[in-house]
C-alpha positions in Angstrom: 51.8 -3.0 -34.9 53.0 -5.6 -32.3 50.0 -4.5 -30.1 47.7 -5.4 -33.2 49.4 -8.5 -33.7 48.3 -9.6 -30.1 45.1 -8.5 -30.0 44.6 -10.2 -33.7 45.8 -13.4 -32.3 43.5 -13.3 -29.3 40.6 -12.8 -31.5 41.4 -15.6 -33.5 41.6 -17.6 -30.2 38.3 -17.4 -28.8 36.4 -16.7 -32.5 33.8 -18.9 -33.3 34.8 -21.8 -36.5 33.6 -20.9 -39.9 30.1 -21.5 -40.8 28.3 -19.7 -37.6 27.1 -17.0 -39.2 30.2 -14.5 -37.8 33.1 -12.7 -39.7 36.3 -12.8 -37.6 39.6 -13.5 -38.5 40.7 -17.0 -38.5 44.2 -17.0 -37.5 47.1 -14.5 -37.0 48.7 -14.9 -40.3 45.7 -12.6 -41.5 47.4 -9.3 -42.3 46.4 -6.0 -40.5 44.4 -4.9 -43.8 42.1 -7.9 -43.5 41.3 -7.3 -39.6 40.6 -3.5 -41.0 37.9 -4.9 -43.3 36.7 -7.6 -40.9 35.9 -4.7 -38.6 34.6 -2.3 -41.0 32.1 -5.5 -42.1 31.2 -5.8 -38.1 30.3 -2.3 -38.3 28.4 -1.5 -41.1 25.0 -0.5 -39.9 22.2 -2.6 -41.3 19.6 -1.2 -43.5 17.3 1.5 -43.4 14.7 -0.3 -45.3 11.3 0.5 -43.3 9.8 -2.7 -41.6 6.0 -3.1 -41.3 4.5 -2.1 -37.7 5.0 -4.7 -35.0 3.3 -5.4 -31.8 5.4 -7.4 -28.9 3.2 -8.6 -25.9 3.1 -11.1 -23.4 0.2 -12.8 -22.0 -0.7 -10.5 -19.5 -0.1 -7.8 -21.6 2.6 -5.9 -19.3 4.9 -4.6 -22.1 4.7 -3.7 -25.4 7.0 -2.9 -28.1 6.1 -1.1 -31.1 8.0 -0.1 -34.0 6.3 2.1 -37.5 8.1 2.6 -40.3 9.9 5.6 -40.5 9.4 6.1 -37.3 12.5 7.9 -35.1 12.7 4.9 -31.9 12.7 5.9 -28.1 14.9 2.7 -27.1 18.4 1.5 -28.8 17.6 -2.0 -29.8 17.7 -4.3 -32.4 14.3 -3.7 -33.8 14.4 0.1 -32.9 11.2 -0.7 -30.4 9.1 2.4 -28.8 8.5 1.5 -25.5 4.6 2.4 -24.6 5.4 3.5 -21.0 1.8 4.6 -19.8 0.4 0.8 -21.0 3.5 -0.9 -19.1 2.4 1.2 -16.0 -0.6 0.9 -15.7 -0.7 -3.0 -16.1 1.3 -3.4 -13.2 -0.5 -0.9 -11.5 -3.5 -3.2 -11.7 -1.7 -6.2 -11.3 -0.5 -4.9 -8.0 -4.0 -3.5 -6.8 -5.2 -7.4 -7.7 -2.5 -8.9 -5.8 -3.0 -6.6 -2.9 -6.9 -6.9 -2.5 -6.1 -11.6 -3.1 -3.6 -10.9 -0.6 -5.7 -9.1 2.1 -8.6 -11.3 1.3 -6.7 -14.4 2.2 -5.3 -13.0 5.1 -9.2 -12.4 6.5 -10.1 -15.9 5.5 -7.2 -17.4 7.3 -7.9 -14.9 10.5 -11.5 -16.2 10.6 -10.5 -19.9 10.1 -7.8 -20.2 12.5 -8.1 -17.5 15.0 -10.9 -19.0 17.9 -12.3 -15.4 18.6 -10.8 -12.7 16.0 -12.2 -9.3 16.2 -11.9 -6.3 13.9 -11.3 -3.0 16.1 -12.8 -0.3 13.5 -12.3 3.5 13.4 -14.2 4.6 9.5 -10.6 5.3 8.3 -10.1 4.4 5.0 -8.4 1.5 5.2 -10.7 0.6 7.7 -13.9 0.9 5.3 -12.0 -1.0 2.7 -11.3 -4.2 5.3 -15.3 -3.6 6.4 -16.1 -4.0 2.1 -13.5 -7.1 2.3 -15.2 -9.0 5.4 -18.5 -8.5 3.8 -17.8 -9.6 0.2 -16.1 -12.9 2.0 -19.2 -13.5 4.4 -17.3 -13.4 7.3 -19.2 -10.3 9.3 -20.9 -13.0 11.1 -17.5 -14.7 12.2 -15.7 -11.4 12.9 -17.1 -9.0 15.1 -16.7 -5.2 14.8 -15.7 -3.0 17.1 -16.3 0.6 17.5 -15.0 3.0 20.4 -17.5 6.0 20.8 -14.8 8.4 22.7 -17.2 10.8 22.9 -15.2 13.3 21.2 -15.7 11.7 17.5 -17.4 14.0 14.5 -21.2 13.7 14.2 -20.3 12.6 10.6 -18.6 9.5 11.7 -21.3 7.9 13.6 -23.8 9.1 10.5 -20.8 6.4 8.2 -21.0 3.6 10.9 -25.1 3.8 11.2 -24.5 3.7 6.8 -22.4 0.8 6.8 -24.5 -1.2 9.2 -27.2 -1.1 6.9 -25.3 -1.4 3.7 -23.4 -4.7 5.2 -25.9 -6.3 7.2 -24.0 -5.8 10.7 -24.1 -4.1 14.2 -21.2 -2.9 15.9 -20.4 -3.4 19.2 -20.1 0.0 20.6 -17.5 0.4 23.6 -17.8 3.8 25.6 -15.7 5.4 28.5 -16.7 3.0 31.2 -19.6 4.3 33.8 -21.3 6.6 31.0 -24.0 6.3 28.7 -23.7 9.8 27.2 -21.2 12.3 26.3 -23.3 14.7 29.0 -23.0 12.4 32.0 -18.8 12.5 30.9 -18.8 16.3 30.6 -20.7 16.8 34.0 -18.1 14.7 35.7 -14.4 15.5 33.4 -15.7 18.7 32.4 -15.1 19.3 28.3 -11.5 19.8 28.0 -9.6 17.1 29.8 -7.8 16.2 26.7 -6.2 20.0 26.8 -5.6 19.9 30.8 -4.5 16.3 30.6 -4.0 14.3 27.6 -2.7 11.1 29.0 -5.7 11.0 31.6 -8.1 12.0 28.6 -6.6 8.9 26.7 -7.2 6.4 29.6 -10.4 7.2 30.0 -12.0 8.1 26.4 -9.6 5.6 24.1 -7.0 3.0 26.1 -9.5 1.6 29.0 -12.6 1.1 26.0 -10.2 -1.1 23.7 -8.6 -3.0 26.7 -12.4 -3.5 27.7 -13.6 -4.7 24.4 -10.7 -7.4 23.7 -11.6 -8.6 27.3 -14.9 -9.1 27.1 -14.7 -10.6 23.8 -11.7 -12.7 24.5 -10.3 -11.3 21.5 -7.4 -13.8 20.4 -6.3 -12.2 16.7 -7.0 -8.7 16.0 -7.4 -7.3 12.7 -6.8 -3.6 12.1 -5.9 -1.1 9.5 -2.2 -0.2 10.1 -0.2 0.0 7.7 3.4 0.8 6.7 3.0 4.0 4.7 1.4 5.5 8.3 4.8 6.2 9.5 6.2 6.6 12.4 5.9 3.1 14.7 4.0 1.4 12.0 6.9 2.1 9.2 7.9 -1.6 9.6 4.5 -3.7 9.9 4.2 -7.5 8.6 0.8 -9.0 7.7 0.8 -10.8 10.9 2.7 -9.6 14.1 3.2 -11.3 17.1 1.1 -9.9 20.2 2.9 -7.6 21.9 2.9 -9.0 25.7 1.9 -12.9 26.3 -1.7 -13.4 26.5 -2.4 -10.5 24.1 -4.0 -11.0 20.8 -2.3 -11.5 17.3 -2.1 -8.3 15.6 -3.6 -9.3 12.0 -2.6 -6.1 9.5 -4.2 -7.0 6.1 -3.6 -4.2 4.7 0.2 -3.5 6.0 1.6 -3.1 2.4 -1.0 -0.8 0.8 -1.1 2.3 0.8 -3.5 5.2 1.2 -3.7 5.9 -2.9 -4.4 2.4 -3.1 -7.7 2.1 -0.3 -9.1 5.4 -2.1 -8.4 3.7 -5.4 -10.5 0.6 -3.8 -13.0 2.8 -2.3 -13.9 4.5 -5.8 -13.6 1.3 -8.2 -15.9 -0.6 -6.1 -18.2 2.1 -5.1 -17.7 1.8 -1.0 -19.0 4.8 1.1 -16.2 7.3 1.7 -16.2 9.2 5.3 -17.6 12.5 4.4 -15.4 14.4 5.8 -12.4 13.4 3.1 -14.5 16.0 0.5 -13.5 18.6 3.4 -10.1 17.7 3.3 -9.3 15.5 6.0 -7.7 11.9 4.8 -7.9 10.5 8.4 -10.8 11.4 11.0 -10.2 11.0 14.7 -11.6 12.9 17.6 -12.4 16.4 16.4 -10.7 18.2 18.9 -7.1 16.7 17.6 -8.2 16.4 13.9 -7.3 18.9 11.1 -7.6 19.0 7.2 -4.5 17.9 5.2 -3.6 20.1 1.6 -4.4 17.5 -0.7 -1.0 17.4 -2.4 0.0 16.1 0.3 -2.2 12.9 1.0 -0.4 11.0 -0.9 3.0 11.7 0.7 4.4 9.2 3.5 2.9 9.6 6.2 0.5 11.9 4.9 -2.5 10.6 5.5 -2.1 10.9 9.1 -0.7 14.0 9.3 -3.6 16.0 10.5 -3.8 13.5 13.3 -2.8 14.6 17.2 -1.8 18.1 16.1 -0.5 20.0 18.9 -0.4 16.9 20.9 2.7 15.5 22.8 3.2 12.3 25.2 4.3 12.6 28.7 8.0 12.7 27.8 7.3 15.4 24.9 7.6 13.2 22.0 5.1 13.9 19.0 2.0 12.0 19.8 1.0 9.3 16.6 -1.0 6.8 18.4 -3.9 7.0 20.8 -2.8 6.3 24.1 0.7 6.5 23.2 
């Protein structure tokens, strides 16, 4: 009883005054039976009388809470509301997609406005095609040249896709090839058909690194737009939308899709009826050179780093580490 009296006294010390609409004991002189009556009153369940169906929604329709007469509630709340999870998730996904797209457009516009010589090296992976579409819709392809590196080892479908997109978006890519060679036959005559097997570093230098570096130098690029994203994993896991140059005098790295995921890219292509790489339908989520690109089971496509898990298969760097980038 002493403990009960102390608890009772503490309750009366913090209780609202009469008229607040809350039933409480008013002072420590009340008997224990009065306290029991009070607590019983507070704990009574609300009336089981049915209430009309209601819908609570924000102006953006993000959250819908529904209660239906005599239905079992899915959440414990005073309105016995039912949370429409599918509608909420769908609305949030739509808002996220809209935000990411507008962010990418803004980054591209700023690159065109603030950089003197921006350029876009394009390898026609899913994200690159998204960027091409955005550049076209923003009327920026006249301001930002598109660079395409022909390694002489690309899939024929990649060349066909480039021609299709050039015609669709009314631009002409600036194509760079291994130095000193106009055709693959000329290249093979000097280096053979399997340099990528006998000396991967030399192959990368001749077919990828040198042409790429030459393209940036010839165009004097000060802002390099690219389709790298965080969900590619490895060295790309912490990319920013804009990264400082890797070395003094190099171009600023502009990654408008840094925060997108592969699923976002594929959804954009589908929703906007943008041409996709033909090899997507054959199980290739990312496409590079023929000799180092393999299909990936579709259930793994949208996993972290899943898009590029079929790239550089079986290749290692000079130090023995797994190869994840061209020329690295």
